[in-house]
C-alpha positions as a Markdown table, in Angstrom:
| # | Residue | x | y | z |
|---|---|---|---|---|
| 1 | Met | -138.7 | 34.5 | -58.3 |
| 2 | Ser | -139.0 | 33.3 | -54.7 |
| 3 | Lys | -142.8 | 33.7 | -55.0 |
| 4 | Lys | -142.9 | 31.4 | -58.0 |
| 5 | Lys | -141.0 | 28.8 | -56.1 |
| 6 | Ser | -143.3 | 28.9 | -53.1 |
| 7 | Lys | -146.4 | 28.7 | -55.4 |
| 8 | Gly | -144.8 | 25.8 | -57.3 |
| 9 | Gly | -144.0 | 24.2 | -54.0 |
| 10 | Lys | -147.6 | 24.5 | -52.9 |
| 11 | Lys | -148.8 | 23.0 | -56.1 |
| 12 | Lys | -146.4 | 20.1 | -55.6 |
| 13 | Ser | -147.6 | 19.6 | -52.1 |
| 14 | Gln | -151.2 | 19.6 | -53.3 |
| 15 | Ser | -150.4 | 17.1 | -56.0 |
| 16 | Glu | -148.6 | 14.9 | -53.4 |
| 17 | Asn | -151.7 | 15.2 | -51.2 |
| 18 | Lys | -153.9 | 14.1 | -54.0 |
| 19 | Lys | -151.6 | 11.1 | -54.7 |
| 20 | Val | -151.8 | 10.1 | -51.0 |
| 21 | Glu | -155.6 | 10.4 | -51.0 |
| 22 | Ala | -155.8 | 8.3 | -54.2 |
| 23 | Val | -153.7 | 5.6 | -52.6 |
| 24 | Ala | -155.8 | 5.7 | -49.5 |
| 25 | Ala | -159.0 | 5.5 | -51.6 |
| 26 | Glu | -157.6 | 2.4 | -53.4 |
| 27 | Lys | -157.0 | 0.6 | -50.1 |
| 28 | Val | -159.6 | -2.1 | -49.4 |
| 29 | Lys | -161.4 | -1.1 | -46.2 |
| 30 | Met | -161.7 | -3.7 | -43.5 |
| 31 | Ser | -165.2 | -4.8 | -42.5 |
| 32 | Asn | -166.2 | -3.8 | -39.0 |
| 33 | Lys | -166.0 | -7.5 | -38.0 |
| 34 | Glu | -162.4 | -7.7 | -39.3 |
| 35 | Tyr | -161.5 | -4.4 | -37.6 |
| 36 | Glu | -162.9 | -5.5 | -34.3 |
| 37 | Ala | -161.1 | -8.8 | -34.5 |
| 38 | Glu | -157.8 | -7.1 | -35.2 |
| 39 | Ile | -158.3 | -4.6 | -32.4 |
| 40 | Phe | -159.1 | -7.4 | -30.0 |
| 41 | Glu | -155.8 | -9.1 | -30.9 |
| 42 | Leu | -153.9 | -5.8 | -30.5 |
| 43 | His | -155.5 | -5.1 | -27.1 |
| 44 | Ala | -154.4 | -8.6 | -26.0 |
| 45 | Glu | -150.9 | -7.6 | -26.9 |
| 46 | Leu | -151.2 | -4.3 | -25.0 |
| 47 | Val | -152.4 | -6.2 | -21.9 |
| 48 | Lys | -149.3 | -8.4 | -22.2 |
| 49 | Leu | -147.2 | -5.2 | -22.5 |
| 50 | Gln | -148.9 | -3.8 | -19.5 |
| 51 | Arg | -148.0 | -6.9 | -17.4 |
| 52 | Trp | -144.4 | -6.8 | -18.6 |
| 53 | Val | -144.1 | -3.1 | -17.8 |
| 54 | Gln | -145.3 | -3.7 | -14.2 |
| 55 | Glu | -143.3 | -6.9 | -13.6 |
| 56 | Lys | -140.0 | -5.3 | -14.9 |
| 57 | Gly | -140.6 | -1.8 | -13.5 |
| 58 | Val | -140.3 | -0.3 | -17.0 |
| 59 | Arg | -140.8 | 3.5 | -17.4 |
| 60 | Ala | -142.1 | 4.2 | -20.9 |
| 61 | Val | -142.8 | 7.5 | -22.6 |
| 62 | Val | -144.8 | 7.5 | -25.8 |
| 63 | Val | -145.2 | 10.7 | -27.7 |
| 64 | Phe | -147.8 | 11.4 | -30.3 |
| 65 | Glu | -147.2 | 14.4 | -32.4 |
| 66 | Gly | -149.4 | 15.9 | -35.2 |
| 67 | Arg | -151.8 | 18.5 | -36.3 |
| 68 | Asp | -155.2 | 19.0 | -34.7 |
| 69 | Ala | -157.6 | 16.3 | -36.0 |
| 70 | Ala | -154.7 | 14.2 | -37.2 |
| 71 | Gly | -156.0 | 11.2 | -35.3 |
| 72 | Lys | -153.7 | 11.3 | -32.2 |
| 73 | Gly | -156.7 | 11.3 | -29.8 |
| 74 | Gly | -158.4 | 8.4 | -31.6 |
| 75 | Val | -155.2 | 6.3 | -31.5 |
| 76 | Ile | -154.6 | 7.1 | -27.8 |
| 77 | Lys | -158.2 | 6.2 | -27.0 |
| 78 | Arg | -157.9 | 2.8 | -28.7 |
| 79 | Ile | -154.7 | 2.1 | -26.9 |
| 80 | Thr | -156.1 | 2.9 | -23.5 |
| 81 | Glu | -159.5 | 1.1 | -23.9 |
| 82 | Arg | -158.5 | -2.2 | -22.3 |
| 83 | Val | -155.5 | -1.3 | -20.2 |
| 84 | Ser | -155.3 | -0.1 | -16.6 |
| 85 | Pro | -155.3 | 3.7 | -16.1 |
| 86 | Arg | -152.9 | 3.0 | -13.2 |
| 87 | Val | -150.4 | 1.8 | -15.7 |
| 88 | Phe | -151.2 | 3.8 | -18.8 |
| 89 | Arg | -151.6 | 7.5 | -18.2 |
| 90 | Val | -152.5 | 10.1 | -20.9 |
| 91 | Val | -151.1 | 13.6 | -20.7 |
| 92 | Ala | -152.6 | 16.2 | -22.9 |
| 93 | Leu | -151.5 | 19.5 | -21.5 |
| 94 | Pro | -153.5 | 22.7 | -22.2 |
| 95 | Ala | -152.0 | 26.0 | -23.0 |
| 96 | Pro | -149.5 | 27.0 | -20.2 |
| 97 | Ser | -150.9 | 29.0 | -17.3 |
| 98 | Glu | -149.4 | 32.4 | -16.4 |
| 99 | Arg | -147.3 | 30.6 | -13.7 |
| 100 | Glu | -146.1 | 28.0 | -16.1 |
| 101 | Lys | -145.1 | 30.7 | -18.6 |
| 102 | Thr | -142.5 | 31.9 | -16.0 |
| 103 | Gln | -141.0 | 28.4 | -15.4 |
| 104 | Met | -138.4 | 26.6 | -17.4 |
| 105 | Tyr | -140.1 | 25.3 | -20.5 |
| 106 | Phe | -139.5 | 21.6 | -19.8 |
| 107 | Gln | -140.7 | 21.8 | -16.2 |
| 108 | Arg | -144.4 | 21.4 | -17.1 |
| 109 | Tyr | -143.6 | 18.1 | -18.9 |
| 110 | Ile | -141.0 | 16.6 | -16.6 |
| 111 | Gln | -143.5 | 16.4 | -13.7 |
| 112 | His | -145.6 | 13.9 | -15.8 |
| 113 | Phe | -142.7 | 11.5 | -16.6 |
| 114 | Pro | -143.4 | 8.0 | -15.5 |
| 115 | Ala | -142.4 | 6.1 | -12.4 |
| 116 | Ala | -141.4 | 2.4 | -12.5 |
| 117 | Gly | -144.2 | 0.3 | -14.0 |
| 118 | Glu | -145.9 | 3.1 | -15.9 |
| 119 | Val | -146.5 | 4.1 | -19.5 |
| 120 | Val | -147.2 | 7.8 | -20.2 |
| 121 | Leu | -148.8 | 8.7 | -23.5 |
| 122 | Phe | -148.3 | 12.3 | -24.4 |
| 123 | Asp | -150.8 | 13.8 | -26.8 |
| 124 | Arg | -148.2 | 16.3 | -28.0 |
| 125 | Ser | -145.1 | 17.1 | -26.1 |
| 126 | Trp | -142.3 | 19.4 | -25.4 |
| 127 | Tyr | -141.4 | 19.1 | -29.1 |
| 128 | Asn | -144.3 | 21.4 | -29.8 |
| 129 | Arg | -141.9 | 24.2 | -29.0 |
| 130 | Ala | -140.1 | 23.6 | -32.3 |
| 131 | Gly | -143.3 | 24.0 | -34.4 |
| 132 | Val | -146.6 | 25.2 | -33.2 |
| 133 | Val | -145.4 | 27.3 | -30.3 |
| 134 | Arg | -142.9 | 29.2 | -32.4 |
| 135 | Val | -145.2 | 29.6 | -35.4 |
| 136 | Met | -148.0 | 30.9 | -33.2 |
| 137 | Gly | -145.7 | 33.4 | -31.6 |
| 138 | Phe | -145.9 | 31.9 | -28.1 |
| 139 | Cys | -142.2 | 32.0 | -27.6 |
| 140 | Asn | -139.5 | 34.4 | -28.7 |
| 141 | Lys | -136.4 | 33.7 | -30.7 |
| 142 | Asp | -134.2 | 33.2 | -27.7 |
| 143 | Glu | -136.6 | 30.7 | -26.1 |
| 144 | Tyr | -136.9 | 28.9 | -29.4 |
| 145 | Glu | -133.1 | 28.6 | -29.7 |
| 146 | Ser | -132.8 | 27.5 | -26.1 |
| 147 | Phe | -135.3 | 24.7 | -26.7 |
| 148 | Phe | -133.0 | 23.3 | -29.4 |
| 149 | Leu | -130.1 | 23.4 | -27.0 |
| 150 | Tyr | -131.9 | 21.6 | -24.2 |
| 151 | Ala | -134.2 | 19.2 | -26.0 |
| 152 | Pro | -131.5 | 16.7 | -26.8 |
| 153 | Ile | -130.2 | 16.9 | -23.2 |
| 154 | Val | -133.7 | 16.2 | -21.8 |
| 155 | Ala | -134.1 | 13.3 | -24.2 |
| 156 | Arg | -130.8 | 11.8 | -23.2 |
| 157 | Ala | -131.5 | 12.3 | -19.5 |
| 158 | Leu | -134.9 | 10.6 | -19.9 |
| 159 | Val | -133.3 | 7.5 | -21.5 |
| 160 | Ala | -130.2 | 7.6 | -19.1 |
| 161 | Gly | -132.6 | 7.6 | -16.2 |
| 162 | Gly | -134.0 | 4.3 | -17.4 |
| 163 | Ser | -137.0 | 5.4 | -19.4 |
| 164 | Phe | -137.9 | 4.0 | -22.8 |
| 165 | Arg | -139.0 | 6.7 | -25.2 |
| 166 | Ser | -140.9 | 6.3 | -28.5 |
| 167 | Lys | -142.2 | 9.1 | -30.7 |
| 168 | Tyr | -144.9 | 8.8 | -33.4 |
| 169 | Gly | -146.0 | 11.4 | -35.9 |
| 170 | Cys | -149.7 | 11.4 | -36.7 |
| 171 | Gly | -150.5 | 12.8 | -40.1 |
| 172 | Gly | -152.9 | 10.1 | -41.1 |
| 173 | Cys | -153.3 | 8.2 | -37.9 |
| 174 | Gly | -157.1 | 8.2 | -38.5 |
| 175 | Asp | -156.4 | 5.6 | -41.2 |
| 176 | Val | -154.7 | 3.2 | -38.7 |
């Protein structure tokens, strides 16, 4: 019986995907000229944000989560095209080294947190532990459960320390 439910669940998921694709196909695509005009305006807003971050000493963490090829990299590239790399930093960590595997899990991320006047864009983050890392067998059950114990503490400490945190899930960011 449980097999039937999972097959039915898959079919439902496939039909939902087809609905999303149909809606996306119905959208009227912008012309390149319209797209570039919109991007120009958005870049102007990002430059204003950059000035504000520097003037106020804001520390901002922006996390982009999503599958491979979900569009995270493209969104991050567009965000960073017209801003200073001294203010906007991108962090896309590779698989952990042997040394990093022996450290506290959050340690490899915390070293990349922003100083005053910086925005750090994470192409995936510590939240990966809850999904990909566990599913791929890169952590054991105790490490996985420990993550759920400490993740909210790290998030609260980040905000309590004066950082602004925003998280975006990219499933169809390529359409943005």
